[in-house]
Every structure is written in C-alpha cells, then in structure tokens.
C-alpha positions in Angstrom: 0.0 0.0 0.0 1.3 3.4 -0.9 0.6 6.5 1.1 -0.1 10.0 -0.3 2.8 12.4 -0.3 2.7 15.8 1.4 2.4 17.4 -2.1 -0.6 15.2 -2.9 -2.3 16.1 0.3 -1.7 19.8 -0.3 -3.1 19.5 -3.8 -6.3 17.9 -2.4 -6.5 20.6 0.4 -6.2 23.3 -2.3 -9.0 21.7 -4.4 -11.2 21.3 -1.3 -10.6 25.0 -0.4 -11.7 26.1 -3.8 -14.7 23.9 -3.8 -15.7 25.0 -0.3 -15.3 28.6 -1.3 -17.4 28.3 -4.4 -20.1 26.5 -2.3 -20.0 29.3 0.2 -20.1 32.0 -2.4 -23.0 30.5 -4.4 -24.8 28.5 -1.8 -24.4 30.3 1.6 -23.6 34.0 1.2 -26.6 36.2 1.7 -29.1 33.4 2.3 -31.5 33.9 5.2 -29.4 31.4 7.2 -26.3 33.5 6.5 -28.0 36.7 7.7 -29.2 34.8 10.8 -25.5 33.8 11.5 -24.4 37.4 11.0 -27.0 38.7 13.5 -26.1 35.9 15.9 -22.4 37.1 15.7 -23.2 40.7 16.7 -26.4 41.0 18.7 -25.4 38.8 21.7 -22.4 41.0 22.5 -24.5 44.1 22.4 -26.9 42.5 24.9 -24.0 41.4 26.9 -22.7 45.0 27.1 -26.0 46.1 28.6 -26.3 43.3 31.1 -22.8 43.3 32.6 -21.9 46.2 34.9 -18.7 48.0 33.9 -16.9 47.1 37.0 -17.4 43.4 36.4 -16.7 43.3 32.7 -13.0 42.4 32.9 -13.6 39.2 34.9 -16.6 38.2 32.8 -14.8 39.0 29.5 -11.9 36.8 30.7 -14.3 34.0 31.2 -16.1 34.6 27.9 -12.7 34.7 26.1 -11.6 31.5 27.7 -14.8 29.7 26.8 -14.6 31.1 23.2 -11.0 30.0 22.7 -11.6 26.4 23.9 -14.9 26.2 22.0 -13.2 27.2 18.8 -10.4 24.7 19.2 -12.9 21.9 20.1 -15.1 22.9 17.1 -12.2 22.7 14.7 -11.1 19.3 16.1 -14.7 17.9 16.0 -15.3 19.2 12.4 -11.9 18.0 11.3 -12.7 14.5 12.7 -16.1 14.5 10.9 -18.0 14.3 14.2 -20.2 17.2 12.9 -20.4 19.5 9.9 -21.8 22.9 9.0 -23.8 23.0 5.8 -24.1 26.8 6.0 -21.2 29.1 7.1 -20.9 32.8 7.9 -17.3 32.8 6.5 -15.6 30.1 4.5 -12.8 29.5 7.0 -12.3 28.1 10.4 -13.6 28.2 13.1 -16.5 26.5 11.3 -19.3 28.0 13.4 -17.9 31.4 14.4 -21.2 32.8 15.7 -21.5 29.9 18.2 -17.9 29.6 19.2 -17.1 33.2 19.6 -20.4 34.7 20.4 -23.4 32.6 21.6 -21.5 30.1 23.8 -19.2 32.6 25.4 -22.0 35.2 25.9 -24.6 32.7 27.4 -22.1 31.0 29.6 -20.5 34.2 30.8 -23.9 35.5 31.8 -24.2 32.3 33.9 -20.8 33.1 35.4 -21.8 36.7 36.1 -25.2 35.9 37.7 -24.0 32.7 39.3 -21.5 34.1 41.8 -22.0 31.2 44.2 -21.1 27.7 42.8 -24.6 26.3 43.5 -26.3 29.0 41.3 -23.6 28.7 38.8 -24.1 25.0 38.4 -27.8 25.5 38.0 -27.4 28.2 35.3 -24.8 26.3 33.3 -27.0 23.2 33.5 -29.9 25.1 32.0 -27.6 26.7 29.3 -26.0 23.3 28.5 -29.4 21.7 28.2 -30.6 24.5 25.9 -27.6 24.3 23.7 -27.6 20.6 23.5 -31.3 19.7 23.2 -32.9 22.9 21.8 -30.3 25.0 19.9 -28.4 22.2 18.2 -31.6 20.4 17.0 -32.9 23.8 15.8 -29.6 24.5 13.9 -29.8 21.0 12.4 -33.4 21.7 11.2 -32.4 25.0 9.6 -29.3 23.4 8.0 -26.6 25.3 9.9 -25.4 22.3 11.9 -25.2 18.6 11.1 -24.2 16.1 13.7 -22.5 13.1 12.0 -21.5 11.0 14.9 -22.1 13.2 18.0 -25.1 12.6 20.2 -26.6 15.5 22.2 -25.8 14.0 25.6 -22.1 14.3 24.7 -22.6 18.0 23.9 -24.4 18.4 27.2 -21.5 16.9 29.2 -19.0 18.8 27.1 -20.7 22.2 27.8 -20.9 21.3 31.5 -17.2 20.2 31.8 -16.0 23.2 29.8 -17.8 25.8 31.9 -16.9 24.1 35.2 -13.2 23.9 34.3 -13.0 27.4 33.0 -14.5 28.9 36.1 -12.3 26.7 38.3 -9.2 27.8 36.4 -10.0 31.5 36.4 -10.7 31.5 40.1 -7.1 30.3 40.6 -5.4 32.9 38.3 -7.6 36.0 38.6 -8.0 38.3 41.7 -11.1 37.5 43.7 -14.1 39.2 42.0 -16.5 41.4 43.9 -20.0 40.3 44.8 
C-alpha cells in the first residue's frame, strides 16, 4: 500500500478549499441562514454589554474569552474528525461556526458566570444553558441546516458544555484576583 505524499495532500486541500469557497459564495452567502448567523455574531455581544456592569466586565470577559478559545479549538477538532459539519457558514474559513464559538456560547455561559457568583447557582445556570444548547439550539440548527451532527449525540454535547464551563471557572478562580460580589 502506498501513502499519499505531502504534495498530494496539499493538492487535495487546495482543491477542497476552492470547492468550499465556491459553495459558500454561491450557496451560503446572503441566504437567510447567512443573515441569521451574522446577526447571531453581533447581537449577543450588544446585549452582553447592557447586562454586565462595567466594574465586572474584565472578569466576565476573561471568562467569555476563555470559553470562546476552547470552544473554537474543540469545534475545529470535531469538524476535522467529521463528528459534525456545517452546511451553512458565515465565512468560508475556520472556526466553522464562528457565531456559536465566539459569540453565543461565550455570551450565554459568561452570563451564567456573572449571575451565578455562588457555585450552587452557577451549576444551576450552566446546566440550563448546556441543556438549551444541546437539546434545543443544536436540533434547531440542524433543522435550519446550519449544523449537522454526524457521529455526535446530544448528551455528549451536554456533558462537554458542563465540563468546559466548570473547568474554565475553576481555572479562572485560581489565576484572577477575587471578584467582587
């Protein structure tokens, strides 16, 4: 058995990039789903700015940024391993689902962080958020053809959201100064 060379892999990647771009340009750009993704990329941060008091924004933004970075990395890995796919994209590059990875997930979970100052409330809020993302938002995104799970059940998403938000809060509480109540 022969294995493809680096140059052969690069040629296939180049062709895939061009095909993906053409699909995005003629199949995704300016569709109603594309406009929805654009709004979902901007509006949550505007709402976040109104809901978070100025004196707490640094801590909450650190949390949101941490969640966004980890979400983006996990999304690239999952899409690359073909655990899920995105039939419609806002932009034809990675991270595949920019509005979720860098907006919806960080904003929603950072609101849980902001309002759940005590661990008991925080766990309640992230449980609700994880449930909504896993069992409501993901199926809705599948229905409108923005997200397509290939080999990734909803319960795994739920556990992933829970673990991610628990670990990020635990980590930040160890490196940031104590936040005010």
